[in-house]
VMD Tcl script that draws the C-alpha trace (Angstrom):
set ca {
  {92.23 84.22 101.67}
  {92.16 87.78 103.20}
  {94.56 90.77 102.47}
  {96.94 91.42 105.27}
  {98.93 94.66 106.70}
  {101.88 93.27 109.05}
  {103.79 95.95 110.83}
  {106.63 95.46 112.66}
  {109.39 93.22 111.59}
  {110.85 92.97 114.64}
  {112.36 89.75 116.35}
  {109.50 88.64 116.86}
  {107.39 89.89 113.90}
  {109.10 88.93 111.12}
  {108.89 85.38 111.59}
  {104.94 85.97 112.34}
  {104.70 87.67 109.29}
  {107.29 85.05 107.38}
  {104.55 82.16 108.56}
  {101.86 84.03 106.85}
  {103.52 84.18 103.35}
  {104.10 80.34 103.81}
  {100.58 79.84 104.14}
  {99.63 81.56 101.23}
  {98.30 85.04 101.99}
  {99.07 88.36 100.56}
  {100.53 90.10 103.05}
  {102.25 93.30 102.52}
  {104.65 94.76 105.08}
  {105.88 97.79 106.53}
  {109.11 98.92 109.48}
  {109.86 102.18 110.86}
  {113.49 101.32 110.42}
  {114.38 100.32 106.91}
  {115.90 97.13 105.26}
  {114.20 94.07 107.33}
  {111.78 92.91 104.79}
  {114.42 91.13 102.14}
  {113.67 88.02 102.94}
  {109.91 88.39 103.54}
  {110.25 90.21 99.78}
  {111.76 86.81 98.68}
  {108.92 85.19 100.42}
  {106.37 86.97 97.97}
  {105.75 90.12 100.98}
  {104.85 93.49 99.36}
  {106.45 96.59 101.23}
  {104.65 100.22 102.13}
  {106.27 103.09 102.37}
  {103.94 104.09 105.81}
  {101.54 102.87 108.14}
  {98.93 105.02 106.20}
  {99.48 102.79 102.99}
  {100.14 99.67 104.74}
  {96.28 99.51 105.87}
  {94.75 100.72 102.60}
  {95.28 98.19 100.99}
  {94.59 95.00 103.81}
  {90.87 93.42 104.84}
  {93.49 92.16 108.41}
  {95.51 94.51 109.79}
  {98.75 92.80 112.29}
  {101.12 94.88 113.86}
  {103.71 93.64 116.48}
  {105.82 96.84 117.90}
  {108.40 97.23 120.40}
  {106.65 99.52 123.35}
  {103.08 102.31 123.67}
  {105.17 104.79 122.42}
  {106.08 102.95 119.39}
  {102.60 101.64 118.97}
  {101.19 105.49 119.60}
  {103.33 106.69 116.60}
  {102.04 103.55 114.24}
  {98.00 104.39 114.62}
  {98.39 107.80 115.44}
  {101.18 109.71 113.94}
  {102.22 111.20 110.34}
  {100.98 108.40 107.61}
  {99.68 106.56 110.84}
  {97.64 104.20 110.30}
  {94.27 105.18 111.61}
  {93.85 106.99 109.05}
  {93.82 104.44 106.12}
  {92.19 101.85 108.46}
  {88.13 101.13 105.98}
  {85.37 100.03 107.22}
  {84.97 96.35 108.42}
  {88.90 95.98 108.30}
  {89.96 94.11 111.37}
  {93.01 95.17 113.30}
  {94.89 92.58 115.23}
  {97.64 94.20 117.71}
  {100.01 91.53 118.72}
  {102.47 94.21 120.60}
  {102.97 93.99 124.60}
  {101.28 97.40 125.55}
  {99.35 99.09 128.90}
  {95.73 98.12 128.74}
  {94.66 101.49 128.55}
  {96.49 102.10 125.07}
  {94.41 98.99 124.09}
  {91.18 100.19 124.83}
  {91.29 103.19 123.64}
  {92.63 101.97 120.31}
  {89.56 99.68 120.40}
  {87.51 102.18 120.81}
  {88.63 104.73 118.33}
  {88.87 101.69 115.81}
  {85.45 101.06 116.49}
  {84.34 104.53 115.43}
  {86.10 103.55 112.13}
  {83.34 100.75 111.92}
  {86.50 98.55 111.86}
  {86.86 95.64 114.98}
  {90.43 95.75 117.30}
  {91.47 92.58 119.59}
  {94.89 92.95 121.39}
  {96.11 89.85 120.94}
  {99.46 89.72 123.09}
  {102.07 86.68 122.29}
  {104.10 84.28 124.73}
  {106.34 82.56 123.60}
  {109.90 84.11 122.79}
  {111.50 84.28 118.89}
  {111.72 79.90 118.78}
  {108.46 79.71 118.96}
  {107.60 82.70 116.64}
  {109.86 80.99 113.94}
  {108.18 77.71 114.38}
  {104.63 78.93 114.30}
  {103.63 77.74 117.89}
  {102.81 80.99 119.90}
  {99.73 81.69 121.91}
  {97.77 84.34 121.54}
  {95.71 85.30 124.56}
  {92.71 87.66 122.68}
  {90.81 90.31 124.24}
  {88.16 92.33 122.12}
  {84.75 91.00 120.56}
  {84.42 87.01 120.94}
  {82.59 86.75 117.09}
  {85.62 88.96 116.00}
  {88.12 86.56 117.40}
  {86.38 83.81 115.86}
  {86.18 84.98 113.12}
  {89.81 85.22 112.57}
  {91.08 82.07 114.34}
  {92.21 80.92 111.11}
  {95.15 83.51 110.61}
  {96.07 83.54 114.76}
  {96.94 79.85 114.32}
  {98.89 80.08 111.22}
  {101.02 82.35 113.23}
  {100.92 80.14 116.84}
  {99.24 76.49 118.41}
  {96.77 78.16 120.43}
  {94.07 81.24 120.40}
  {92.95 81.85 123.86}
  {89.90 84.06 124.43}
  {90.04 86.29 127.89}
  {87.25 88.76 127.58}
  {86.78 92.23 126.09}
  {89.33 95.10 125.19}
  {92.22 95.16 126.92}
  {92.01 91.89 128.52}
  {95.11 90.48 126.37}
  {96.72 93.19 127.93}
  {96.32 92.40 131.70}
  {96.65 88.45 130.79}
  {100.13 89.07 128.82}
  {101.27 91.65 131.83}
  {100.43 89.14 134.67}
  {102.25 86.52 132.17}
  {105.34 88.39 131.84}
  {105.35 89.09 135.90}
  {105.92 85.53 136.38}
  {108.03 85.41 133.51}
  {110.90 88.13 134.98}
  {110.39 86.81 138.78}
  {111.33 82.58 137.30}
  {114.20 84.41 135.02}
  {115.50 86.27 138.35}
  {115.07 83.39 140.42}
  {116.64 80.49 138.17}
  {119.90 83.75 137.69}
  {120.23 83.93 141.64}
  {119.88 79.97 142.44}
  {122.33 79.28 139.51}
  {124.56 81.93 140.78}
  {124.40 80.49 144.62}
  {125.73 76.78 143.48}
  {128.00 78.70 141.38}
  {129.77 80.46 144.21}
  {128.82 76.67 146.16}
  {131.35 75.33 143.88}
  {128.63 73.12 142.18}
  {129.28 72.66 138.07}
  {126.48 74.45 136.60}
  {125.22 71.98 133.70}
  {124.81 69.45 136.39}
  {122.67 71.75 138.66}
  {121.08 73.07 135.55}
  {120.02 69.08 135.39}
  {118.61 68.92 138.99}
  {117.13 72.48 138.46}
  {115.35 71.09 135.44}
  {113.79 68.03 137.14}
  {112.54 69.20 140.18}
  {110.00 71.47 142.06}
  {112.29 74.64 140.48}
  {111.65 72.72 136.77}
  {110.18 75.75 134.25}
  {109.92 77.23 131.05}
  {112.62 79.40 131.59}
  {114.93 77.33 132.88}
  {114.83 75.49 129.78}
  {114.61 78.39 127.38}
  {117.57 79.92 129.23}
  {120.11 77.61 131.56}
  {122.49 76.23 128.88}
  {122.19 80.08 127.55}
  {123.13 81.53 130.63}
  {126.64 78.78 131.00}
  {127.71 79.13 127.49}
  {126.97 83.49 127.63}
  {124.87 82.85 124.48}
  {122.92 86.21 124.69}
  {121.95 86.40 121.52}
  {118.26 88.09 121.96}
  {115.30 85.64 122.20}
  {113.61 88.30 124.08}
  {115.52 91.38 125.08}
  {116.12 92.57 128.51}
  {115.15 95.89 128.24}
  {111.95 94.30 126.54}
  {111.69 92.24 130.20}
  {112.00 95.03 131.80}
  {109.83 97.10 130.07}
  {106.86 94.81 130.33}
  {107.41 94.48 133.98}
  {106.89 98.50 134.49}
  {104.47 98.60 132.66}
  {102.60 95.78 135.01}
  {103.92 97.85 137.76}
  {101.12 100.43 136.57}
  {98.07 98.23 136.37}
  {98.83 97.03 139.61}
  {98.83 100.41 141.23}
  {96.05 101.23 139.53}
  {94.40 97.63 140.57}
  {95.30 97.72 143.96}
  {97.65 94.74 143.85}
  {100.64 94.29 146.48}
  {103.28 93.28 144.18}
  {106.84 92.30 146.44}
  {108.19 89.71 143.61}
  {107.39 91.97 140.69}
  {109.11 95.42 142.19}
  {111.94 93.05 143.37}
  {112.89 91.48 139.86}
  {111.66 94.99 137.53}
  {114.64 96.79 140.01}
  {117.12 93.70 139.35}
  {116.38 94.18 135.69}
  {116.94 97.70 135.86}
  {120.02 96.95 136.84}
  {120.86 94.90 134.33}
  {120.13 97.62 132.08}
  {122.07 100.66 133.81}
  {124.93 98.12 133.24}
  {124.72 98.17 130.10}
  {122.96 94.33 129.49}
  {119.17 96.09 127.38}
  {119.75 94.57 123.94}
  {120.76 91.52 124.93}
  {118.18 88.26 126.28}
  {116.73 89.16 129.30}
  {119.51 85.94 130.44}
  {122.32 88.94 130.38}
  {121.24 89.41 133.49}
  {123.32 86.76 134.51}
  {126.56 88.91 134.50}
  {124.73 91.04 136.88}
  {124.62 88.07 139.77}
  {128.62 87.25 138.33}
  {129.80 90.66 139.05}
  {128.57 90.03 142.58}
  {129.74 86.83 143.36}
  {133.41 87.29 141.27}
  {133.31 84.53 138.83}
  {131.00 83.47 136.07}
  {128.32 81.06 136.36}
  {129.61 77.75 133.65}
  {130.82 74.28 134.35}
  {133.80 73.94 136.30}
  {136.16 71.45 135.52}
  {137.24 68.21 137.44}
  {139.20 69.36 141.35}
  {137.90 72.68 140.38}
  {136.41 75.13 143.17}
  {134.02 78.23 143.35}
  {135.36 79.61 146.62}
  {137.29 82.44 145.73}
}
mol new
graphics top color blue
foreach p $ca { graphics top sphere $p radius 0.5 }
foreach p [lrange $ca 0 end-1] q [lrange $ca 1 end] { graphics top cylinder $p $q radius 0.2 }
display resetview
């Protein structure tokens, strides 16, 4: 098995690295914030002191980092991993970042006689834990094929989407739909709640009809139970919608629904809900309708 370096032990990265370790891979990990590697150490991970050190011992590097700025710091900063990448190394960035950054990384890494693929994922924390992520991958097709077994240790499917940057474009297009769907679900649940409809009953209607969606399955109960523990944070959803807005401006695509959902999540961020799950956008609507989206007691009404 190839030796793996893994950088980024957040909500998604830690369980991804854990699945690699459980399948017998030798994994060296690094996280910018200390103290997140204890469970991985128990599974057999080694811990590096810097991205540079992580890359120096790895045949395959995997990064799962929150945003463009953090990715640039890890790759290009002081003791950044770029200086440790050896010829023949494969680098797979699973972060959701701008396609322009993915293309720049690909060019700089190829200049070091190494390979780069942008391999963002769909599936939030539960899928990362279960190893059922889907990878959408841009880069050299042969490199993707040669490393598919590593990706499938962390996920259920790998879809090749084109040259460098294509994975990042696919992910932003995908997350545009996620943001719009989530906002639509919450708005519909707010209408039903204000109209006196029991939230659980309405969610069953949504899941059984034309409004059914993955967001209804993942977020419906969280909204009703006010469980805003993070599967995918509101701040990261907003970040992705902003990246998509920049991309669509560049592509010349009119995106009125993207802009509306971006504004809604910006309101959520400004209201202090950024570090909660994206389902916390429901609290913005609850402020607007003057009541909680929840199950109603028999005989109660949504009228205020």
